N, C-alpha and C positions, 0 to 999 in steps of 0.2 A: 783510600789514600788521602782523601780530603780531611779526614779526622786526624791523621798523623800530622798534616801540615798545620792545622789549627792548634793541635796540642803542642807542637814544637814552637810555634809563634807565641802562644800563651806562656809556655814555660820560660822561653828566652826573655820575654818582657817582664815576667815576674822576677827572674833572677837579677835583671838590671835594676828594677825598682827596689829590690831588697838591698842591693849594694848601695844605691843612692840613699835609701832610708837609714842605713847604718852610718853613712857619712854625715847625714843631717843630724842624727842623734849624737854623734861623737863631737861634731864641730859647731852645730847650730847655724851653719852657713847655707841658707837657702839660695843666696845669690850665686854661689859656686855651682850649684846644680842647674840653675837657670841659664848660666853662662858656661856650660860644660866644655865648649870648644876652646876656651881660654885655659892657660896653664895654671890658673889660680887654685884649681881643685887638687888637693893632695890626698889621694886615697891611701888607706892602710893596705898592707899586703893582702889581708883577707878580703877587703872590699874590692881590691883590684882583681883578685882571682875570681870572685863571684861575678864581677862585671864582665870580665873576659869570657867566662863560661857562658854567660847570658848572650853575649854577642856571637859566640860560636854557635850556640843553639839557634839563634835567629838566622845566621847565615846558612846553617844546615836546612832550616825550613825553606829558605829561598831555593836552595839547590834541589830539594825534594820537589818543590813546586815546578821548577824548571824541567826536571827529569820527567815529571808526571805529564806535563804538557807536551814535551818533546816526543815521548814514547807512547802517549795516549793510554796510560794505565787506568 
């Protein structure tokens, strides 16, 4: 089960980094990525979907970890 958690975390992080690298290549705006909590970052539809998929996979990894600890798998 530990390998699944690691794989999900890695996959989620890679997806988020891919979305941000596409944004940087498209706009050249490193500052937008460094200040991602501000609304200045305008992702394209594809970048947004990749980022959301990465965040979903990261959340799934946390849920798997929580279930693993809770049920002692």
